[in-house]
C-alpha positions in Angstrom: 160.0 33.2 35.9 160.6 35.0 32.6 158.6 33.3 29.6 156.5 33.8 26.9 153.7 35.3 28.9 155.8 37.9 30.8 157.5 37.8 33.9 156.1 36.4 37.0 157.0 35.4 41.1 156.4 35.3 44.2 155.9 39.5 46.0 158.4 40.2 48.0 160.7 37.3 47.3 161.4 36.6 43.4 158.6 39.1 42.0 160.2 42.3 43.9 159.9 46.4 43.4 163.2 46.4 41.9 162.3 43.5 39.3 158.6 45.2 39.0 160.5 48.5 38.2 163.0 47.6 35.8 160.7 45.6 33.7 157.9 48.2 34.0 160.4 50.9 32.3 161.9 48.2 29.8 158.6 47.9 28.5 157.9 51.7 28.3 161.6 52.2 26.8 160.7 49.5 24.4 157.3 51.2 23.4 159.0 54.5 22.9 156.2 56.7 24.9 153.6 55.0 23.6 150.1 54.5 24.7 149.7 51.5 27.2 146.7 50.2 29.1 147.0 48.6 32.2 144.7 46.2 34.2 145.0 43.9 36.8 143.2 40.7 38.6 141.9 40.9 42.3 144.9 40.0 44.0 145.8 41.9 46.7 149.2 42.9 46.1 147.8 44.2 42.5 146.9 47.7 44.6 150.8 47.6 45.3 152.0 46.7 41.8 149.7 49.0 39.1 150.9 52.1 41.1 154.4 50.9 40.8 154.0 49.9 37.5 152.3 53.3 36.2 154.7 55.5 37.5 157.6 53.9 35.8 155.7 54.0 32.3 154.9 57.8 32.9 158.7 58.1 33.9 159.9 56.7 30.6 157.1 59.0 28.9 154.3 56.5 28.3 150.5 57.4 28.3 148.7 55.4 30.6 145.4 54.1 30.9 144.1 52.5 33.8 141.1 50.6 33.3 141.3 48.9 36.7 140.6 45.9 38.1 139.2 43.2 34.5 140.2 40.1 33.1 142.9 39.4 31.1 140.6 39.0 27.8 139.4 42.8 28.5 142.9 44.1 28.4 143.7 42.5 25.6 140.3 44.1 24.1 141.3 47.4 25.1 144.3 47.4 24.0 142.9 46.8 20.0 139.9 48.9 20.7 141.9 52.1 22.0 144.6 51.2 19.2 147.2 51.6 21.7 150.6 50.9 21.7 150.7 48.2 24.1 149.3 46.6 27.4 150.1 44.9 30.7 148.2 43.0 32.2 149.0 42.6 36.3 148.2 38.7 36.7 149.8 35.8 37.7 146.2 34.1 36.1 146.1 30.1 37.7 149.6 31.0 39.9 148.2 30.9 44.1 147.3 34.0 45.5 151.5 34.8 46.7 152.4 35.0 43.0 151.9 38.0 40.8 153.2 39.1 37.1 153.5 41.6 34.7 151.8 40.2 31.4 153.1 42.0 27.9 150.5 42.9 25.2 152.0 44.3 21.6 149.3 46.9 19.7 147.6 43.8 18.3 146.6 42.7 21.8 148.3 39.5 21.6 151.3 38.6 23.8 154.6 39.8 22.6 156.3 36.5 20.1 159.8 35.5 20.9 161.6 37.4 18.9 159.7 40.7 21.1 160.3 39.2 23.9 164.2 39.0 23.4 164.0 42.8 22.2 162.0 43.5 25.6 164.8 41.6 28.2 167.7 42.8 26.4 166.9 46.1 27.3 165.9 45.0 31.0 169.2 42.9 31.2 171.3 45.9 29.7 169.7 49.3 29.0 169.4 51.8 27.9 166.4 53.1 29.5 164.5 55.9 28.1 163.4 58.7 30.8 161.1 61.7 29.9 162.1 64.8 30.8 160.1 66.7 34.0 158.1 68.8 31.6 157.6 65.7 28.7 155.9 63.0 31.3 152.3 62.5 30.8 149.2 62.1 32.9 147.4 59.0 33.4 143.9 58.3 32.4 141.0 56.3 33.6 138.8 54.2 31.3 136.0 53.0 33.3 134.4 51.6 30.3 136.3 48.6 29.5 133.9 45.4 30.8 131.2 46.9 28.6 133.3 47.0 25.5 134.1 43.8 26.0 130.6 42.7 27.3 129.5 44.0 24.2 132.1 42.5 21.9 131.0 38.8 22.9 127.4 39.5 22.6 127.8 40.7 19.0 129.1 37.6 17.4 126.5 35.0 18.9 123.0 34.1 18.4 121.8 35.9 21.8 118.2 35.0 20.6 118.2 31.3 21.0 120.0 31.2 24.1 117.4 34.2 25.7 114.7 31.6 24.8 116.3 28.3 26.8 116.5 30.6 30.1 119.1 28.2 31.2 120.1 28.3 34.9 124.2 28.5 35.3 126.0 27.9 38.1 129.8 30.3 38.0 132.4 29.9 39.9 134.4 32.9 39.8 137.0 31.8 42.5 136.8 35.5 43.5 139.1 36.8 40.1 138.6 39.3 38.0 135.6 37.7 36.2 133.3 37.8 39.2 131.6 40.8 38.2 131.8 40.8 34.1 130.6 37.1 33.6 127.4 37.7 35.6 126.6 40.5 34.1 127.2 38.5 30.7 124.8 35.5 31.9 121.7 37.8 33.0 122.2 39.7 29.7 121.6 36.2 28.0 118.4 36.1 30.3 120.1 33.0 31.9 118.9 32.7 36.3 122.6 32.7 37.7 123.7 30.7 40.4 126.5 32.3 42.2 129.5 30.6 44.2 133.0 32.7 44.9 132.3 36.0 43.4 133.2 38.5 45.4 136.5 40.0 44.0 137.8 40.7 47.4 141.4 39.2 46.4 141.3 35.9 48.4 141.0 33.1 46.9 139.1 30.2 48.0 140.2 27.1 46.2 143.8 26.7 44.1 142.8 29.3 41.0 143.4 27.0 38.6 140.3 25.4 36.9 141.4 21.5 36.7 139.0 18.4 38.5 140.9 18.8 41.7 139.8 21.9 42.4 136.2 22.1 41.2 134.6 19.5 43.7 132.7 22.4 45.2 131.1 23.7 42.0 129.9 20.3 41.1 128.1 19.8 44.3 126.9 23.5 43.8 125.4 22.6 40.5 123.7 19.7 41.8 122.0 21.9 44.5 120.9 24.7 42.3 119.8 22.3 39.6 121.7 24.0 37.0 122.1 23.4 33.6 125.5 23.5 33.4 128.1 24.8 35.8 131.4 27.6 34.7 134.8 27.8 36.4 137.2 30.7 36.0 140.8 31.1 37.0 141.8 34.2 38.3 142.2 36.4 35.6 139.0 34.8 33.8 141.0 33.3 30.6 140.5 30.1 31.2 137.5 27.4 31.2 136.4 24.9 32.4 132.8 23.4 32.9 130.5 20.8 35.3 127.7 19.0 33.4 124.1 19.0 34.8 124.6 16.2 36.4 127.7 17.6 38.8 130.2 15.5 36.6 133.4 17.8 36.3 134.6 17.2 32.7 138.1 18.9 32.9 139.6 22.0 30.9 140.4 19.6 28.0 136.8 19.4 27.2 136.1 23.2 27.1 137.5 23.9 23.6 136.9 20.3 22.7 133.4 20.7 22.6 132.9 24.1 21.7 135.6 22.9 18.7 133.0 20.4 17.9 130.3 23.2 17.4 132.3 25.6 15.1 133.8 23.0 12.8 130.0 21.6 12.8 129.0 24.7 11.4 132.1 26.2 9.4 134.3 23.3 9.0 138.2 24.7 8.6 141.7 24.5 10.5 142.2 24.0 14.0 145.3 25.4 16.0 146.0 23.8 19.4 149.1 23.1 21.4 151.6 19.8 21.7 150.1 19.4 24.9 146.4 19.4 24.2 144.1 16.3 24.1 143.3 14.1 20.7 139.9 14.8 20.8 141.0 17.7 18.2 142.7 15.1 16.2 139.1 13.2 16.1 137.3 16.3 15.5 139.8 17.2 12.5 138.8 13.9 11.1 135.3 14.2 11.6 134.8 17.1 9.7 137.5 17.1 7.6 139.5 19.7 8.7 143.3 20.0 9.5 144.6 20.3 12.8 147.9 22.2 13.7 150.1 22.2 16.4 152.4 24.5 18.4 154.3 25.2 20.9 153.1 25.8 24.4 151.8 29.5 25.1 149.0 31.2 24.1 150.9 33.5 21.5 152.4 30.4 19.6 148.6 29.6 18.9 147.3 32.9 18.4 150.0 33.8 15.7 149.6 30.3 14.2 145.8 31.0 14.4 146.2 34.3 12.5 148.3 32.6 9.7 146.3 29.9 8.5 143.3 31.8 9.4 142.1 28.7 11.4 138.5 28.7 12.7 139.0 27.8 16.3 142.3 27.1 18.5 143.6 27.2 21.9 145.0 25.1 24.5 143.8 22.2 26.5 143.8 24.0 29.9 140.8 25.4 29.1 142.1 28.1 27.2 139.4 29.2 24.2 140.6 31.4 21.5 137.6 32.3 18.9 139.3 34.5 16.0 135.8 35.6 15.3 135.9 37.9 18.6 140.1 38.3 19.3 142.9 36.3 19.2 143.3 35.8 22.8 141.9 33.0 25.4 138.4 34.0 26.6 136.3 32.4 29.2 133.3 35.0 28.2 133.4 33.9 24.7 133.7 30.1 25.7 130.8 30.7 27.9 128.5 32.3 25.5 129.8 29.5 22.6 129.0 26.7 25.0 125.3 28.0 25.3 124.7 28.6 22.0 125.8 25.2 21.1 123.3 23.8 24.1 120.6 26.2 22.7 121.0 25.3 19.0 121.2 21.5 19.5 118.5 21.7 22.3 120.9 19.1 24.1 122.2 18.8 27.7 125.7 19.0 28.5 126.7 15.6 29.6 125.1 14.2 25.9 127.2 17.0 24.2 130.4 15.9 26.2 129.2 12.1 25.0 129.6 12.8 21.2 133.2 12.9 21.9 136.0 10.3 22.2 137.0 9.2 25.3 140.3 9.4 26.4 142.2 9.3 29.7 144.8 12.0 30.6 147.1 13.0 33.4 149.1 15.9 33.9 152.0 15.7 36.2 155.1 18.3 37.2 157.7 17.3 39.3 161.0 19.7 40.3 163.7 18.4 38.4 167.5 19.7 37.2 168.5 20.7 34.1 170.3 17.7 33.9 168.0 15.2 34.8 165.5 17.1 32.2 168.5 16.5 29.8 168.6 13.0 30.5 165.0 12.2 29.8 165.0 13.4 26.3 168.0 12.0 25.3 166.7 8.5 26.7 163.2 8.9 25.3 164.5 10.1 22.1 166.6 6.9 21.9 164.1 4.4 23.1 161.5 5.5 21.1 163.4 6.4 17.6 161.2 4.5 15.6 158.1 6.1 16.6 156.4 10.0 15.8 158.6 12.4 17.7 158.2 16.1 18.0 161.3 18.6 19.4 159.4 21.6 18.8 158.4 22.0 22.7 160.4 19.4 25.0 159.9 16.3 23.8 156.2 14.5 22.5 156.2 10.7 21.1 153.4 9.3 19.7 151.9 6.1 19.2 148.8 4.9 17.2 146.9 4.9 21.0 148.9 7.2 23.2 151.1 9.7 23.5 153.1 11.5 26.2 154.8 15.1 26.3 157.6 16.4 28.7 158.6 19.7 28.5 160.1 22.6 31.5 156.8 24.9 32.2 157.0 28.6 31.5 154.8 29.6 34.6 156.3 27.7 37.3 159.8 26.4 38.3 158.9 22.9 37.0 159.1 20.2 34.5 155.3 18.9 33.2 154.4 15.4 32.1 151.3 15.1 30.1 150.1 11.8 28.8 147.1 10.8 27.0 145.8 7.5 26.0 142.2 5.2 25.8 143.4 3.1 28.3 143.8 4.2 31.9 147.0 1.6 32.6 148.7 3.1 29.6 148.8 6.4 31.0 150.4 5.5 34.4 153.1 3.4 32.3 154.2 6.4 30.6 154.2 8.7 33.6 155.7 6.4 35.9 158.6 5.8 32.9 158.9 9.5 32.6 159.1 10.2 36.2 161.5 7.7 37.1 163.9 9.3 34.8 163.4 12.8 35.8 163.8 11.8 39.5 
């Protein structure tokens, strides 16, 4: 799978040493012997991928700065902090453990955009690859301060004392991923009593890494058993965040961005940026705080660039990806965690009550295997049947009605088509999804 978030696949099948080698050499060629920050998540295959990629970058004349196991946002922060020319995070994010990936950042710590990605792919496909002579191959460096630098940056942007006074009890499900070390340290620095669930960065995932409702039942039980004030769940590279209320209710990944958006807009009204697959809760918040919601194609880079362009207050994706430009232009679960604790502290209110402030919607997210012909068929069908409705073809097809919407698009991270629908009524959601799936069958 090659898309806006890099190249990913199953190690030993689609993501072979040959693919990894050529992509790493292509990126080194693309950067013209620049300085590259490299980090990885806890997947066991990272021990094979990381030295392979490092060697290829060195061969192209790039200086490699190895920051070790770290969250994806830590790698992004370090690219900016070190004024590097680019970065690579070795992580397949929410994909299962057999997957891995190379995800590429530019000098600003943001994923490559479509134009930049096309340039990289052209080098990958056609060459020529550029290699350094024997006497110009640089050495690699190790930087062991990345987690400290990221944590200090996050803490510098919030009201620390208001959180410390509350002495929150926080349950954390790190999925044994890249956030398992830095996140407990962050919470402890905020005076929280931390209850850990699966925070051993050993390369095995005790649940599916994607932080969606279906995968968080253990955390929900853990929150109730430990009588925690809130539960946080991260994916394998800690860029996405989901929450569980003090009642043990799984709020779902859409609520993460929505609740933090409400908190920030209540302080500084302004623009919001979100992708086409994100909940209408954001439309409601934009209206409530007299702001503007701007929709983009799915993909962190698309949201980040639009935040940058419009100077939005907040942005992100409904998959639990929160981008607060006050910190940096990347999805960051650590930023989401501190913002949520700040919200709880200032409002002196429980998570369940903060969630209840948002409009109630029913959302279904499905995925299905489909042929290119089948996908084209559903696009054509929806365009004709709903030609009188509001239609967006920016990314697949999205159709909006007064009370509901549906979005059908090919995934950029898996060989599937995604079908996402939302409405005030669950029957309406089911009917929309069933219609789309029947056309895709």
